[in-house]
C-alpha positions as CSV (number, residue, x, y, z in Angstrom):
1,M,-4.1,-15.2,-15.9
2,R,-0.5,-15.2,-14.8
3,V,0.2,-11.9,-12.6
4,L,3.5,-10.7,-11.4
5,V,3.0,-9.2,-7.9
6,T,6.2,-7.1,-6.8
7,G,6.6,-6.9,-3.3
8,G,4.4,-9.9,-3.0
9,A,5.8,-11.3,0.4
10,G,4.9,-8.2,2.1
11,F,1.9,-7.0,3.8
12,I,-0.4,-5.9,1.3
13,G,1.1,-8.1,-1.4
14,S,0.7,-11.4,0.3
15,H,-3.0,-10.8,0.7
16,L,-3.3,-9.9,-2.9
17,V,-1.3,-13.1,-3.8
18,R,-3.7,-15.5,-1.9
19,A,-6.8,-13.7,-3.4
20,L,-5.2,-14.3,-6.9
21,L,-4.6,-18.0,-6.0
22,D,-7.8,-18.4,-4.6
23,R,-9.2,-17.3,-8.0
24,D,-7.0,-20.0,-9.8
25,D,-4.6,-17.4,-11.3
26,E,-1.0,-18.3,-11.8
27,V,1.1,-15.8,-9.6
28,V,4.8,-14.7,-9.7
29,V,6.0,-12.9,-6.8
30,L,9.1,-10.6,-6.9
31,D,10.4,-9.6,-3.6
32,D,13.7,-8.9,-2.2
33,L,12.7,-10.1,1.4
34,S,14.0,-7.0,3.0
35,T,10.7,-6.5,4.8
36,G,8.7,-9.1,3.1
37,K,8.6,-12.9,4.4
38,R,8.6,-16.1,2.7
39,E,6.0,-17.3,5.4
40,N,3.5,-15.0,4.2
41,L,3.1,-16.8,1.1
42,P,1.2,-19.9,0.8
43,E,2.4,-23.4,-0.6
44,S,1.0,-23.6,-4.1
45,Q,2.1,-25.1,-7.7
46,R,0.6,-22.0,-9.1
47,L,3.0,-19.8,-7.2
48,T,6.6,-18.9,-8.1
49,L,8.8,-16.7,-5.8
50,I,11.7,-14.8,-7.4
51,V,13.8,-13.2,-4.7
52,G,15.5,-10.1,-6.2
53,D,15.7,-6.5,-6.9
54,V,12.8,-4.5,-8.8
55,A,15.4,-2.1,-10.1
56,D,17.5,-4.9,-11.5
57,G,16.7,-5.4,-15.4
58,D,17.5,-8.7,-15.7
59,T,15.3,-10.0,-12.6
60,V,12.3,-7.9,-14.0
61,V,12.8,-9.5,-17.4
62,R,12.7,-13.1,-15.9
63,A,9.6,-12.1,-13.5
64,L,7.6,-10.6,-16.3
65,A,7.9,-13.5,-18.6
66,G,4.5,-15.0,-19.5
67,C,2.7,-12.7,-17.4
68,S,-0.5,-10.9,-18.7
69,A,-0.8,-8.4,-15.7
70,F,1.3,-6.9,-12.8
71,A,0.5,-5.4,-9.5
72,H,3.4,-3.2,-8.3
73,L,3.5,-2.9,-4.7
74,A,7.2,-3.1,-3.9
75,A,8.4,-0.2,-2.0
76,V,10.4,1.2,0.7
77,A,7.5,2.4,2.3
78,S,9.1,4.5,5.1
79,V,8.8,8.3,4.8
80,E,11.4,8.6,7.6
81,R,14.0,6.8,5.9
82,S,13.4,8.5,2.3
83,V,13.9,11.8,4.2
84,R,17.3,10.2,5.7
85,E,18.5,8.1,2.6
86,P,16.8,9.6,-0.5
87,L,19.2,8.1,-2.9
88,V,18.5,4.6,-1.5
89,T,14.9,4.6,-1.6
90,H,14.5,6.5,-4.8
91,R,16.4,3.3,-6.2
92,T,13.3,1.1,-5.4
93,N,10.4,3.5,-5.4
94,L,11.3,5.2,-8.9
95,Q,14.1,3.7,-10.5
96,G,12.6,0.1,-9.9
97,S,9.0,1.5,-11.1
98,I,10.3,2.8,-14.2
99,Q,12.2,-0.3,-14.9
100,L,9.1,-2.6,-14.5
101,F,6.9,-0.3,-16.8
102,E,9.3,-0.2,-19.4
103,E,9.8,-4.1,-19.5
104,A,6.1,-4.7,-19.1
105,A,5.4,-2.5,-22.1
106,R,8.5,-4.3,-24.4
107,Q,6.9,-7.6,-23.3
108,G,3.4,-6.6,-24.2
109,V,2.2,-7.1,-20.8
110,R,-1.2,-5.3,-21.2
111,R,-2.6,-4.7,-17.5
112,G,-0.8,-2.9,-14.9
113,I,-1.9,-1.4,-11.4
114,Y,0.4,0.5,-9.2
115,A,0.2,1.0,-5.5
116,S,0.7,4.9,-5.1
117,S,-0.1,6.7,-1.7
118,A,-2.2,9.4,-0.1
119,A,1.2,10.9,0.7
120,V,1.2,12.5,-2.7
121,Y,-1.3,15.0,-1.3
122,G,0.9,16.5,1.4
123,D,-0.4,18.1,4.3
124,S,-3.6,19.5,2.3
125,E,-6.1,21.4,4.3
126,T,-9.0,20.5,2.0
127,L,-10.5,17.6,3.3
128,P,-11.9,15.0,2.3
129,L,-9.2,14.6,-0.3
130,A,-10.3,13.9,-3.8
131,E,-8.1,12.7,-6.9
132,A,-8.4,16.2,-8.4
133,A,-6.9,17.6,-5.4
134,E,-3.5,19.4,-6.3
135,P,-0.7,17.2,-5.3
136,R,1.8,18.8,-2.7
137,P,4.4,15.8,-1.7
138,L,6.4,16.8,1.1
139,T,8.8,13.9,1.2
140,P,11.1,12.1,-1.0
141,Y,8.9,9.2,-0.7
142,A,5.8,11.0,-1.6
143,I,7.8,12.5,-4.7
144,D,8.6,9.3,-5.8
145,K,5.2,7.8,-5.4
146,L,3.9,10.7,-7.5
147,A,6.5,10.3,-10.1
148,G,5.6,7.0,-10.5
149,E,2.2,7.8,-11.4
150,Y,3.4,10.3,-14.1
151,Y,5.5,7.6,-15.5
152,L,2.6,5.0,-15.6
153,A,0.3,7.5,-17.1
154,H,2.9,8.2,-19.7
155,Y,3.0,4.5,-20.8
156,H,-1.0,4.5,-20.6
157,R,-1.5,7.5,-22.8
158,G,1.1,6.0,-25.4
159,G,-1.1,2.8,-25.7
160,K,2.1,0.7,-24.2
161,L,0.2,-0.3,-21.2
162,N,-3.2,-0.5,-19.6
163,A,-2.8,0.9,-16.4
164,T,-4.7,2.3,-13.1
165,A,-3.0,3.7,-10.3
166,F,-4.4,3.5,-6.6
167,R,-3.5,6.1,-3.8
168,F,-3.7,4.0,-0.7
169,F,-4.4,5.7,2.7
170,N,-3.5,4.0,6.0
171,V,-3.8,0.3,5.3
172,F,-4.1,-2.1,8.1
173,G,-4.7,-5.9,8.8
174,P,-3.2,-9.2,9.8
175,R,0.4,-9.7,8.7
176,Q,1.5,-6.2,9.1
177,D,4.9,-6.7,11.0
178,P,5.0,-4.4,14.2
179,S,8.8,-5.1,14.6
180,S,9.2,-3.4,11.1
181,P,10.3,0.2,11.1
182,Y,8.0,0.6,8.1
183,S,4.9,-0.7,9.8
184,G,1.7,1.1,10.3
185,V,0.6,2.7,13.6
186,I,-2.1,0.2,14.3
187,S,0.0,-2.9,14.5
188,I,2.5,-1.1,16.5
189,F,-0.2,-0.1,19.0
190,L,-1.7,-3.4,19.2
191,D,1.8,-5.2,19.7
192,R,2.7,-2.7,22.5
193,A,-0.6,-2.8,24.2
194,G,-1.0,-6.5,24.0
195,R,2.3,-6.5,25.9
196,G,1.7,-3.8,28.3
197,A,4.6,-2.0,26.8
198,P,4.8,1.8,26.4
199,I,3.3,3.3,23.3
200,T,5.1,6.4,21.9
201,V,2.8,8.9,20.1
202,F,4.6,11.4,17.9
203,G,3.0,14.8,18.5
204,D,-0.4,15.6,20.6
205,G,-2.3,12.7,19.2
206,E,-4.7,14.8,17.8
207,Q,-3.5,14.1,14.2
208,S,-6.1,11.9,12.1
209,R,-5.9,9.3,9.5
210,D,-8.2,7.2,7.3
211,F,-7.8,3.6,8.2
212,V,-8.6,1.0,5.6
213,Y,-8.8,-2.8,6.1
214,V,-6.3,-4.8,3.9
215,G,-9.0,-7.1,2.7
216,D,-11.0,-4.0,1.4
217,V,-7.9,-2.8,-0.4
218,V,-7.2,-6.2,-2.0
219,A,-11.1,-6.3,-3.2
220,A,-10.4,-2.9,-5.4
221,L,-7.1,-4.3,-6.7
222,M,-8.7,-7.5,-7.7
223,A,-11.6,-5.7,-9.4
224,A,-9.0,-3.4,-11.3
225,L,-7.1,-6.4,-12.8
226,E,-10.2,-7.4,-14.5
227,L,-10.9,-4.2,-16.1
228,Q,-9.9,-3.7,-19.9
229,G,-9.6,0.0,-19.7
230,E,-9.8,2.7,-22.2
231,A,-7.4,5.0,-23.8
232,G,-6.7,8.6,-22.7
233,E,-5.9,9.5,-19.1
234,M,-5.0,6.8,-16.6
235,P,-7.5,6.2,-13.9
236,V,-6.3,7.2,-10.3
237,Y,-8.2,6.1,-7.4
238,N,-8.2,6.9,-3.7
239,V,-8.4,3.8,-1.5
240,G,-9.8,4.8,1.8
241,R,-13.0,4.4,4.1
242,G,-13.9,8.1,4.0
243,E,-13.7,8.1,7.8
244,S,-11.4,10.2,10.1
245,V,-10.0,8.8,13.2
246,T,-7.4,10.4,15.6
247,L,-4.7,8.7,17.3
248,K,-6.3,9.2,20.5
249,E,-9.6,7.6,19.3
250,L,-7.6,5.0,18.0
251,L,-5.9,4.4,21.4
252,D,-9.3,4.6,23.1
253,V,-10.6,1.8,20.8
254,V,-7.5,-0.4,21.3
255,G,-7.8,0.0,25.0
256,G,-11.0,-1.6,25.1
257,L,-10.2,-4.6,23.0
258,P,-10.0,-8.2,24.6
259,G,-6.5,-9.2,25.7
260,I,-5.2,-5.9,25.8
261,V,-3.5,-4.6,29.2
262,S,-5.0,-1.6,30.5
263,P,-4.6,1.0,31.1
264,L,-2.3,1.9,28.3
265,R,1.0,3.3,28.9
266,V,1.2,6.3,26.3
267,N,4.2,8.4,25.9
268,H,4.5,11.5,23.7
269,A,7.5,12.6,21.5
270,P,8.1,15.4,19.0
271,P,6.2,15.1,15.5
272,R,8.4,13.3,12.9
273,E,9.7,15.2,9.9
274,G,7.5,14.7,6.8
275,D,4.5,13.4,9.1
276,I,1.1,14.8,7.7
277,R,-1.4,16.4,10.3
278,H,-4.7,15.1,8.8
279,S,-5.5,12.7,6.1
280,L,-9.1,11.8,4.8
281,A,-10.0,10.1,1.6
282,N,-13.1,10.9,-0.7
283,P,-13.4,7.3,-2.1
284,G,-16.3,8.4,-4.4
285,R,-14.7,7.9,-8.0
286,L,-13.4,4.4,-6.8
287,R,-17.0,3.5,-5.6
288,N,-18.5,4.9,-8.9
289,A,-16.0,3.1,-11.3
290,L,-15.8,-0.2,-9.8
291,G,-18.8,-0.4,-7.5
292,W,-16.3,-0.8,-4.6
293,A,-17.1,0.2,-0.9
294,P,-15.4,-0.9,2.4
295,R,-17.1,-3.5,4.2
296,T,-14.7,-3.8,7.2
297,S,-15.0,-1.5,10.1
298,L,-12.0,-0.3,12.5
299,A,-13.2,-2.4,14.9
300,E,-13.8,-5.4,12.9
301,G,-10.3,-5.1,11.2
302,L,-8.6,-4.7,14.7
303,A,-10.4,-8.0,15.9
304,A,-9.1,-9.8,12.7
305,I,-5.5,-8.8,13.5
306,L,-6.0,-10.1,17.4
307,S,-7.6,-13.4,16.3
308,G,-4.3,-14.1,14.2
């Protein structure tokens, strides 16, 4: 199989690329390297890197050539930036998605998977969140992600693509860059705690998240790429552990890890615009459809990050 991975030099994308190469697939990576890094990618004769913009038509045409599937992970993954610069983030997060879907359909690329986000649920009080919950996107980032689902579902229903969308909860693991403004809270906390630097918590620390290890996320994506799919409505799956962890609880775990400078120096700042108070997945649909289950605990995932 020849697979295009957009955003393949980034955090989640680079893990997926390595898994595909380990399976002896050919992989094309399309990444503008704005946050992705060349060094995230292994050396392989079966890997082609195209540095470019997913919203550029000619680049997408070239990247999809000869591919039988795509995994669309490219995004400006910053809620804060989408609020500040909605036109800039919209170009990548929705315009780029439509560009990819349209060209994939034109070239006859039959299989496509799309990285959506739990942000589409908004600040729902009905937890855990199931896929049937009413979407309530609160930010341009979440709106674009949900719109991307709707566009992909349009191509799926029309028989132009065989597609699946995944709503990622809080993914963490190795190669998540703590210096990036788009990075997850875990990589930032670990980096600062390891250096004895102050840790800023936006809000009171009682907000909770569903943290899922990147290796478990990749397992779901790999399983989905193998599916033939069915006509009708496009499948949409939550990808989360189904466990709730507050930021205070996370800090307690981090503070007890080997190599961490304790006690942690924690400061509090006002909550950020667009931040959701609580998020918790019901991953039952994914478990039933693909036999998927998260295998890596929070502690095991944190240890994997520290071990490099």
